[in-house]
N, C-alpha and C positions, 0 to 999 in steps of 0.2 A: 605615315604621311611625313614628308620632309618638311623642315622648318621653313619659314618665309625667307626670301632674299632681300636683306636689308638694302641692298645697292638698287633694287628694282624700284621704279616709280609705282608700279601697280601689278599685282600678281593674283591669280585666282586658281583654286584648286577644287574641282567638283562643285563649282558654284552654281547654285540653282535658287530661284525666287519665284514664289507663287503668290498672286494676289488672291486672298481668301474671298473677297466679295465677288470678284469676277470669275473665280473658280478656273483660272487659266495659269499656265506657266509662262512667265516673261522671259526666264532664262532657265536653261537646262544644260548640265554637264559642261560648264565653261571651264576650260584650262588655257591659260596664257600668262606670259610674262612680258612686261613692257619695261625696257631698260630706262635707267635715269637719264636725264639731260637730253630727252627727245621731245619733239612736238609731234604728238600722236593723232592721227585722224581717226576718229571714231565714226564709222560709217555703217549705215544699214537702212532698209526701208522703214516707213512709219510702222510702229508696232514690234520692231526687231529686237527692242530690249535696251536701246542706248540709254535712255533717260533712267531706267530702272538701274542699269549698271553704274551710272554716275551718281545716283542717289546712294546706292550701296557703298560706293568708295568714298562718299562724302559723310557717311554715318547717319543719313536720314532713314535708311532702311536696314534690316538685319537679314542676312541670308536664311532661306528656308533649310537649304543643305549646303554643305561645303563651307569654304571660306574665301575671303577676299582681304588682301592686305595693301596698305598704302604706306610706302617707304619703310616696309618691315613692321608696321604697326597696325593695331585693330582700328578700323574706321570708328569715329565717334568717341574714342578714348581721349584723354587730355593730351597724350602724347601726340596723337594724329591731328587733333584739332589746331594745335599750335603750329603745324607745318603744312597743312592742307587748306585750300580755299576752294569752295564750290559756288559757282554762278548758275543758278538754275533759270529756266525759260521764263518764269514769272518775275525774276528779279525783285524780290521783296524789299521795299523801301517804305519808310513813313512819309506819306504825301504831304503831311503838314509841316514836316521839318525842313529847314533850309538846307541847301547844299553844305554850307560851313558846319551846321550842327550834326549833319550825317557824317562828315569825315571826322568831326570831333568824337562822335560815338565810336567810330572805328578805332581811333586811337586809344580810347579808354578800354575797349573790350580786347585789344590785342597787346600782348607784351612786347612785340616787335612792330613797329609802325614806322613807316617812311612818309612823313607829312608832305615833304617836297615832291616825292614821286606821285602821290595821290592828287595833290593840287595841281601838279603839271598836267595830268590827264584831263582834268576838269577844264582848266584853262585852255588848253589846246582845242576844246570844243566850243570855246567862246561862251562858257557858261558862268554866270555871276554866282559868286559864293552866297549872296544873299538871297537868291531865287529859291522858291518853295518847290520841292521835288515833284509835288502833285500838279504843278503848273507847267512842268517841262515836257517837251515833245518826247515821244517814246524813244528816239534815237539819243537824246540827251540823257534820259533817265538811264539808258544803258551805259553811257560814259560813267555816270556817277557810280553805278554798281560795279563796273570794271574798276574804277579808282579805289573803291573800298577793297575789292579783291586783291589788287596788286600793291595797294598800301600796307596790306598785312605782311608782305614780303614772304609769301609761302614758297616752300620747296616744291610743291606739286599744285598746280592750278587746274581745276576741272571746270570745263566751260561747256554749257548745254545750249547749243544754238544761241550764242550770245551776240552775234553780230547781224541778226536778220533785221533788226530796226535801223541800222546804220546805212547811209548812203555809200557808194562806191568808194569815194575819197576817204571817208572816215574809216571804212573797213580797212582800207589799205594802210592808214596810219596806225590803227590799232595793231594789226597783224605785224607791222614793223616793230612796233613797241614790244610785242610778245617775243619776237625773234631776238630782240635785243636782250631782253631778260634771260632767255636761255643762253645766249653767247656769253654775257657778261657775268651771270650769277650761276649758271648751271641749272636753272630752274627746269622741271618737267612740266609739260603741258599736255592735257588730253582735250581735244576739241571736237565736240559733235557738231556736225554741220552738213547741210544738203548742198552747199555751194561748192561743188567738187573742183572747179578751176582754181579757187583760192587754196584749196588744200594741196594741189599739185605743186605750188610755188613755195609752201611753207613747211609742210610736214615731211618728217624723215622716217616716220614709223606708221603703219596701218593696222588698224584692229577693226575687222569686218565682221559684223553680226548678221546672222540670216535666220529668221524664225527662232530667235532666242539662243542660238548656238553660235559658237565662234567659227567663222569661215576661214578667216586669214588673221595671223598676228605676226608681221614680218617687217623687216627693214625695207624701205621703199626702193632703195637702189637694187637690192636683191630681187624684188619683184619685177622691177623694170627689165633687168638683166635675164631673167628666167622665162619671161613671157614673149611670145611673138604672134604676130598676125600673119597667117599664111594664105595665099591664093594659088590655086592649082587644080588639076583635073579631079573631078568628083570621084573617080575611080580609085583614087589614092586614100580615100577616107578610112577604110578598115585598117590599111597599113599605118596610117598616121595614129589612129586610136591605140593600136597595139603598142606603139613605142613611146607615146607621150600622152599627157593628160589634156584632153580636149575640153576647154572650159565652156565654149560656146561655138557653134557653127551653123552655117546656112548653105544651101545648095540652090543655085541658080542655073538651070539647064544642066550643062556638062561641067559647071565651075564649082568648086568648093572654096568657101572662105571661112577661116577658123582662127579663133584666139586660142593658143595652146600654152601649156607650160612644158617647156622642154625638159626632157628626162635624158638627153644625150644628144649626139649629133643629128642633124636633119638629113634625111635621105629622101630623094625623090626630086621630082620637077616642081619646085615651089619658088614663088615670089615671096620674099620674106620682108617685113616691115615691123619695126619695134613700136609698140603702143606706149602711150603716156600713162600715168598713173590713173587719171580719170577713166580711161577706157578699160584698164585692168579692173578697177573697182565696179564699173558698170557691168563688165563681163561677168564677174563673179556673183553679183547681185541678181543678174538676169538669167543666169545659167539654168538651162532646162525649162525655161518659159516659152511657150509658142509666141511666134510673131515678132521676136526680138532679133534683129540682125547682129552678126558680129561687130564689135566696137569699131569706131574709126581709128585710123592709124595716124601716126605722127612721123617721128624721125626715120627716115629710110636707111637701110643698111644693105650690105651685099648678102646675097643668099649664101 
């Protein structure tokens, strides 16, 4: 087994995790490397293993088999805890504490702390520092939790469905803040979300889980460049499948529509369109399932 890549934000080798009480495998045979300095979209259906992976990376769980490394370190160790921040879905906060006391706790618990950045995130949401956390709306509590995570100045930020409680304007503000952190500080972010249109505009790496296994772990631009949506005569289906990877297809009458991953030049009578990231992700998640048409297309190109 080769050593961990210290330049990678997150990497896994033979990673597997089984919940003993449930008796099922949440992750199996996961192998991937996510480069540093990226905003990674962690995508999968409910139960695909997204939260489990983030909890493993954050040191809250330990692998059943294999290994996972964050910034070259073992999750949960002092070396990793100082450099990694995890925001889980339940956003654990003390409800009786004031916002000011919550941020002060973050300052005392972290050797690196940016009070200005943490308070700015809170104030941008119009949240009084004297307010008690338990009296805040879910969206405002999310802001406080994000302020704690970003105030730590982590090198890797793990976010498990963090923006679901925020309105569209607030989500846009937070995503802009996260992108700024990546550009200015080189921070790495892994973001689990079901809101695929938001991922389209912000993420430059995609990690797709399907039934506990890694379906994709790739650069977003390379995914866009390598995929195409084709429309043409259904009689060309076998020829298409022999030359390229057909992710998803449907036939209507004599016409075939297919999302493919190109493995070379396209040959035949096809109308070609390039899909967006959302369409590619949906296509891979729905691949092989009955009743799901090929994804919608976006920017048109010449065949």
